[in-house]
Every structure is written in structure tokens, then in C-alpha cells.
Backbone as CSV, one residue per row, in Angstrom:
resi,resn,N_x,N_y,N_z,CA_x,CA_y,CA_z,C_x,C_y,C_z
1,GLN,118.332,99.206,49.197,117.059,100.454,49.084,115.948,100.116,49.514
2,VAL,115.360,100.937,50.788,114.276,100.693,51.474,112.942,100.926,51.019
3,PRO,112.041,100.555,50.635,110.696,100.890,49.929,110.149,101.633,50.904
4,GLN,109.448,102.875,50.209,109.059,103.984,51.010,107.692,103.609,51.488
5,ASP,107.075,102.268,51.578,105.544,101.890,52.114,106.444,101.137,53.032
6,TRP,107.248,100.602,53.429,108.193,99.097,54.346,107.299,99.543,55.491
7,LEU,106.566,100.476,56.174,106.144,100.488,57.026,104.061,99.661,56.834
8,GLU,103.545,100.123,56.037,102.434,99.387,55.503,102.842,98.060,55.021
9,HIS,103.767,97.840,55.292,103.978,96.007,55.030,104.233,95.511,56.578
10,VAL,104.564,95.977,57.335,104.611,95.973,58.439,103.622,95.927,59.170
11,LYS,102.585,96.788,58.935,101.040,96.965,59.413,100.378,95.648,59.285
12,VAL,100.739,95.090,58.240,99.560,94.124,57.554,100.189,92.894,57.957
13,GLY,101.590,92.540,58.911,101.989,91.510,59.550,103.401,91.088,59.024
14,GLY,104.225,92.076,58.402,105.560,91.971,58.396,106.273,92.458,59.547
15,VAL,107.669,91.999,59.564,108.581,92.459,60.660,110.159,93.198,59.905
16,ALA,110.087,94.455,60.497,111.271,95.058,59.906,112.140,95.303,61.105
17,ILE,113.548,95.190,60.412,114.700,95.196,61.526,115.329,96.477,60.713
18,LEU,115.693,97.155,62.155,116.195,98.737,61.496,117.786,98.435,62.198
19,LEU,118.731,98.166,61.575,120.078,98.204,62.618,120.836,99.592,62.032
20,GLU,120.435,100.486,61.825,121.686,101.983,61.811,119.799,102.881,61.907
21,PRO,119.323,103.303,62.508,118.308,103.774,62.736,118.665,105.158,63.164
22,ALA,119.195,106.303,62.104,119.540,107.419,61.965,118.329,108.074,62.243
23,HIS,117.056,107.368,61.572,115.936,108.491,61.959,114.675,107.169,61.769
24,LEU,114.005,107.506,63.073,113.122,106.879,63.322,111.407,107.153,62.299
25,PRO,110.922,105.983,62.102,109.388,106.774,61.328,108.696,107.748,61.930
26,SER,108.560,109.203,61.281,107.865,110.361,61.748,106.542,110.050,63.084
27,THR,106.420,108.614,62.224,104.972,108.682,63.246,105.224,107.962,64.785
28,LEU,106.800,108.050,64.912,106.856,107.847,66.428,107.389,109.182,67.056
29,GLU,107.337,109.033,68.416,107.826,110.303,68.706,109.128,110.177,69.801
30,TRP,109.514,108.909,69.776,110.705,108.480,70.200,111.861,109.644,69.798
31,LYS,113.060,108.984,70.377,114.435,109.670,69.876,115.572,109.330,69.738
32,ILE,116.566,109.372,69.431,117.799,108.655,69.197,118.496,109.537,69.773
33,VAL,119.286,109.500,70.866,120.394,110.288,71.307,121.793,109.465,71.392
34,ASP,122.647,110.049,71.518,124.315,109.555,71.379,124.712,109.900,73.171
35,SER,124.326,108.146,73.651,124.296,108.002,74.843,125.820,107.634,75.228
36,GLY,126.803,107.530,74.382,127.796,107.004,74.727,128.803,107.649,75.715
37,PRO,129.171,109.079,75.437,130.031,110.051,76.327,129.161,110.755,76.751
38,ARG,127.989,111.045,76.399,127.410,111.905,77.396,126.621,111.021,78.390
39,TYR,126.698,109.930,78.574,125.794,109.562,79.643,126.796,108.351,80.606
40,TRP,127.694,109.161,81.044,128.753,108.183,81.941,128.554,107.479,82.663
41,GLY,129.093,106.169,82.613,128.760,105.233,83.492,127.225,104.508,82.899
42,ARG,126.728,104.440,82.075,125.609,103.930,81.057,126.296,102.690,81.209
43,ASP,125.011,101.646,81.536,124.718,99.686,81.571,123.750,99.744,80.829
44,ASP,124.426,99.069,79.972,123.417,97.730,78.935,123.167,96.537,79.404
45,ILE,122.359,95.936,79.550,121.273,95.024,79.824,121.338,93.866,78.916
46,VAL,121.739,92.621,79.095,121.091,91.730,77.917,119.874,90.887,78.696
47,THR,118.513,90.987,78.221,117.783,90.219,78.545,117.571,88.998,78.176
48,PRO,117.414,88.074,78.592,116.958,86.531,77.899,116.024,86.530,77.134
49,HIS,116.448,86.252,75.813,115.223,86.825,74.659,116.213,85.934,73.654
50,PRO,115.099,85.312,72.875,115.784,84.388,71.497,116.575,85.135,70.470
51,ILE,116.854,86.561,70.407,117.706,87.320,69.785,119.026,87.317,70.320
52,PHE,118.958,86.775,71.764,120.492,86.486,72.712,120.321,84.840,72.443
53,ASP,120.173,83.878,71.927,120.125,82.390,72.056,121.706,82.484,71.803
54,GLY,122.353,81.414,72.710,123.509,81.233,72.656,124.705,81.938,72.975
55,LEU,124.268,83.284,73.712,125.315,84.452,74.152,124.744,84.593,75.366
56,PRO,125.940,85.436,76.417,125.439,85.645,77.802,124.519,86.440,77.690
57,SER,123.465,85.901,78.678,122.105,86.995,79.097,122.078,87.096,80.310
58,ARG,120.907,87.521,81.098,120.707,87.978,82.185,121.993,88.970,82.790
59,ARG,122.285,89.810,82.277,123.508,90.348,82.705,123.494,91.561,82.292
60,ILE,124.485,92.440,82.609,125.177,93.836,81.996,126.537,93.349,80.760
61,MET,126.137,93.727,79.559,127.065,93.625,78.794,128.437,94.066,78.663
62,ASN,128.961,92.728,79.030,130.464,92.884,79.474,131.187,93.002,78.828
63,LEU,132.416,93.574,78.881,133.029,94.246,77.889,133.756,93.411,77.301
64,GLN,134.374,91.833,77.765,135.139,90.993,77.272,134.511,90.491,76.223
65,PHE,133.156,90.162,76.264,132.500,89.291,75.140,131.532,90.490,74.006
66,TYR,131.442,91.625,74.561,130.455,92.313,73.424,131.071,94.172,73.327
67,ARG,132.326,94.206,73.827,133.173,95.285,73.499,132.376,96.100,72.303
68,ASP,132.735,95.412,70.953,132.308,95.861,69.996,131.216,96.072,69.346
69,VAL,130.219,95.955,70.280,129.099,95.704,69.451,127.954,96.810,70.343
70,ILE,128.426,97.169,71.883,127.834,97.904,72.586,127.571,99.334,71.813
71,ALA,126.252,99.667,71.888,126.077,100.592,71.233,126.340,102.421,71.424
72,ARG,126.519,103.107,70.968,126.725,104.618,71.349,125.512,105.285,71.057
73,TYR,124.390,104.783,70.673,123.530,105.940,70.639,122.660,104.593,71.076
74,SER,121.296,105.420,72.007,120.123,104.627,72.454,118.858,105.532,71.977
75,VAL,117.686,104.472,71.960,116.162,105.280,72.042,115.557,105.643,73.154
76,ILE,115.032,106.814,73.015,114.672,107.238,74.257,112.968,107.503,73.823
77,ASP,112.299,107.846,75.230,110.982,108.566,75.300,110.218,107.633,74.457
78,PHE,110.396,106.382,74.492,109.211,105.037,74.287,108.381,105.195,75.331
79,GLY,107.170,104.787,74.936,106.109,103.869,75.829,106.541,102.776,76.573
80,SER,105.584,101.843,77.235,105.636,100.800,78.246,105.142,99.823,77.225
81,ASP,104.714,100.328,76.287,103.922,99.222,75.225,105.415,98.361,74.240
82,VAL,106.480,98.728,74.473,107.368,97.825,73.663,108.541,96.876,74.550
83,GLU,108.783,95.776,73.784,109.602,94.778,74.740,111.046,95.411,74.740
84,ASN,111.725,96.072,75.660,112.757,96.383,75.963,113.670,95.167,76.093
85,VAL,114.008,94.997,74.822,115.460,93.672,75.022,117.049,94.142,75.533
86,VAL,117.110,95.125,75.455,118.616,95.675,75.875,118.261,97.072,76.291
87,PRO,117.570,96.745,77.704,117.465,98.279,78.406,119.045,98.480,78.642
88,SER,119.282,100.462,78.579,120.225,100.807,78.911,120.028,102.066,80.283
89,PHE,120.597,102.220,81.317,120.687,103.002,82.175,121.723,103.254,82.678
90,ALA,121.532,104.970,83.214,122.869,105.482,83.774,122.042,106.075,85.480
91,VAL,122.845,106.044,86.592,122.510,106.352,88.017,123.499,107.515,88.084
92,GLY,123.463,108.294,88.967,124.136,109.028,89.569,125.241,110.069,88.414
93,ARG,124.203,110.270,87.585,125.136,111.048,86.722,125.463,112.524,86.957
94,PRO,126.898,112.442,86.500,127.557,113.794,86.609,126.618,115.107,86.372
95,GLY,126.466,116.066,87.074,126.272,117.265,86.992,124.294,117.259,87.613
96,GLY,124.455,116.265,88.891,123.271,116.101,89.664,122.111,115.760,88.743
97,GLN,121.891,115.055,87.719,120.649,114.563,87.007,120.084,113.467,87.348
98,GLY,120.833,112.895,88.261,120.340,111.404,88.780,120.353,110.274,87.943
99,TYR,119.075,110.223,87.250,118.991,109.044,86.692,118.286,108.941,85.454
100,TRP,119.020,108.071,84.265,118.392,107.975,82.498,118.577,106.733,82.204
101,SER,117.647,106.822,81.124,117.575,105.061,80.749,116.878,105.385,79.378
102,GLY,117.028,104.227,78.361,116.655,104.165,77.653,116.746,102.687,76.786
103,SER,116.751,102.222,75.502,116.824,101.127,75.141,117.894,100.925,73.810
104,ASN,118.373,99.811,74.001,119.603,99.563,72.649,119.130,98.629,71.804
105,LEU,118.090,97.990,72.022,117.439,96.896,70.892,115.792,96.939,71.660
106,LEU,115.358,97.233,70.888,113.713,97.208,71.153,112.859,96.574,69.980
107,ILE,111.771,96.095,70.487,110.220,95.358,69.655,109.273,96.481,69.613
108,TYR,108.655,96.777,68.796,107.271,97.283,68.972,106.158,97.389,68.153
109,LYS,105.088,96.787,68.489,104.151,96.032,67.510,103.417,97.307,66.460
110,LEU,103.408,97.144,65.605,102.383,97.981,64.603,101.891,97.328,63.753
111,GLY,100.419,97.508,63.719,99.424,96.763,63.557,99.586,95.336,63.905
112,LYS,99.659,94.727,62.638,99.775,93.199,62.823,101.471,92.993,62.814
113,GLY,101.941,93.550,62.964,103.807,93.105,62.411,104.539,93.666,63.497
114,LYS,105.820,93.550,63.698,106.401,94.240,64.521,107.434,95.312,63.817
115,VAL,108.561,96.083,64.570,109.529,96.972,64.284,110.564,96.334,65.419
116,ILE,111.668,95.980,64.692,113.025,95.497,65.707,113.876,97.080,65.364
117,ILE,114.249,97.585,66.526,115.070,98.649,66.447,116.526,98.072,67.116
118,SER,117.368,98.647,66.427,118.839,97.915,67.229,119.914,99.199,67.038
119,THR,120.145,99.670,68.190,121.347,100.686,68.345,122.654,99.707,68.458
120,LEU,122.712,98.939,68.548,123.778,98.248,68.282,124.317,98.001,67.461
121,GLN,126.201,98.313,67.626,127.070,97.807,66.476,127.158,96.774,65.913
122,LEU,125.793,96.287,65.075,126.330,94.919,64.343,126.857,95.030,62.553
123,SER,126.227,95.751,62.325,126.871,96.174,61.200,127.767,96.570,60.652
124,GLN,128.570,97.167,61.391,129.583,97.792,61.926,130.814,96.594,61.851
125,ASN,130.247,95.746,62.830,131.101,94.319,63.070,130.943,92.657,62.208
126,VAL,129.806,92.867,61.604,129.754,91.828,61.276,130.914,91.067,60.175
127,GLY,131.055,89.896,60.389,132.115,89.296,59.940,133.623,89.610,60.794
128,THR,133.390,90.002,61.667,134.748,90.335,62.211,134.386,90.523,63.720
129,ASN,133.269,89.908,64.180,132.868,89.953,65.699,132.039,88.797,65.664
130,PRO,132.404,87.645,66.255,131.267,86.283,66.746,130.114,87.365,67.490
131,ALA,130.275,87.896,68.210,128.973,88.442,68.746,128.023,88.905,67.923
132,ALA,128.526,89.968,66.929,127.706,90.496,66.171,126.986,89.506,65.216
133,ASP,127.956,88.349,64.354,127.706,87.697,63.666,125.942,87.284,64.378
134,ARG,126.456,86.255,65.638,125.538,85.409,66.238,123.876,86.439,66.390
135,ILE,124.308,87.320,66.916,123.383,88.484,67.141,122.220,88.931,65.757
136,LEU,123.133,89.342,64.846,122.338,89.412,63.684,121.577,87.916,63.330
137,LEU,122.202,86.828,63.019,121.907,85.766,62.635,120.459,85.429,63.554
138,ASN,120.343,85.823,64.829,119.429,85.526,65.507,118.119,86.327,65.493
139,LEU,118.745,87.538,65.322,117.561,88.654,64.605,116.749,88.083,63.621
140,VAL,117.570,87.796,62.635,116.764,87.213,61.082,116.042,86.193,61.951
141,SER,116.342,84.916,62.541,115.714,83.707,62.852,114.697,84.080,63.598
142,TYR,114.620,85.153,64.600,113.622,85.714,65.241,112.325,86.318,64.151
143,ALA,113.000,87.210,63.410,111.431,87.614,62.137,111.196,87.269,61.790
144,SER,112.104,86.231,61.250,111.037,84.806,60.356,110.198,83.929,60.969
145,LYS,110.495,83.736,62.343,109.425,82.630,63.265,108.431,83.647,63.524
146,SER,108.559,85.076,63.751,107.488,86.116,64.507,106.556,86.205,63.088
147,VAL,106.561,86.155,61.700,106.480,85.937,60.509,105.698,84.963,60.388
148,GLU,105.997,83.919,60.535,105.691,82.604,60.227,104.125,82.151,61.470
149,ARG,104.430,82.250,62.431,103.627,82.036,63.487,102.398,83.071,63.392
150,ASP,102.666,84.597,62.877,101.845,85.263,63.120,101.050,84.583,61.730
151,HIS,101.674,84.225,60.827,100.815,84.135,59.221,100.228,82.493,59.991
152,ALA,100.581,81.680,60.474,99.964,80.246,60.645,98.767,80.504,61.720
153,SER,98.720,81.492,62.378,97.626,81.967,63.473,96.359,82.531,62.862
154,GLN,96.715,82.711,61.454,95.652,84.041,60.521,94.789,82.897,59.965
155,LEU,95.737,81.247,59.465,95.091,80.364,58.591,93.866,79.575,59.283
């Protein structure tokens, strides 16, 4: 059960990880879209980040390693003030619509804290897929270090 006031905990320096963000907080104007079948030819990029320590990064998510964790849904309509850890995009979409972009893992600051939003299929594959296990462990480690680092700087 998620406490109703979790955003208030984040604003004062906490870190929240949303693994299945069916609905984003109403304070955000971002959207989550079904980008899997809708955006044919979508590519997802793994950027170098502590959340991907020990995993292949600086590349497109290759199917051999990341197949089971590749997101079906993506976050769109966010501003430049977020850290886009797993950007996704499609060019030359059918229907002549050109270019589309979104994110499958992003971090945004909220007050003194951070919210990490992941649409990667982690919870569905934890315990059965090594990439999902490693990403989840790295997410928790990154979040705890962020809290420790921010708390230490306030002392």
C-alpha cells in the first residue's frame, strides 16, 4: 500500500521509485502511452548511469540481453528538466508522422527529492531475468545513495 502523502515525503528529500506507473501524479502533465505496437521501429537507448552498472550501456537495448525488460509503455510530454536514463524514439513512422520520442526510465527532482519512473518490465521479470534483477538492485542502490548524499549535504 502506497501512502497517500508519498509526494510530500519526496518533496522533503525522499526518493520514490515507480515501477508500474499506470497513473502519474496529477501534478504532472506527462502521459504514459502504449508505445510498443503503436510506434513501429521504436528504439530504446541505455545511457551510462549507475542504474545500469554492470550491464551493457551506451547502446540500443539489444534483444539478446534486454528482451524481457524492454518497455511496452513510455512516458511522453515531459520537459527538459528530467534526467532521461532510457530515452526511446522512432523515426520514419508509418503514416508519414516522422519522429516520436519518449522515455522508459526517467528521474525528476521534486522539491528536495527525486522520483524515478520506470516503464521497463522489471517487476514482471524479477527472479527470472538477470537483467531485471540487476536493474532493480541498482535502482534501490541508486535511490538509497541519493538519499544518503542529500542528507549528508544538509548536515
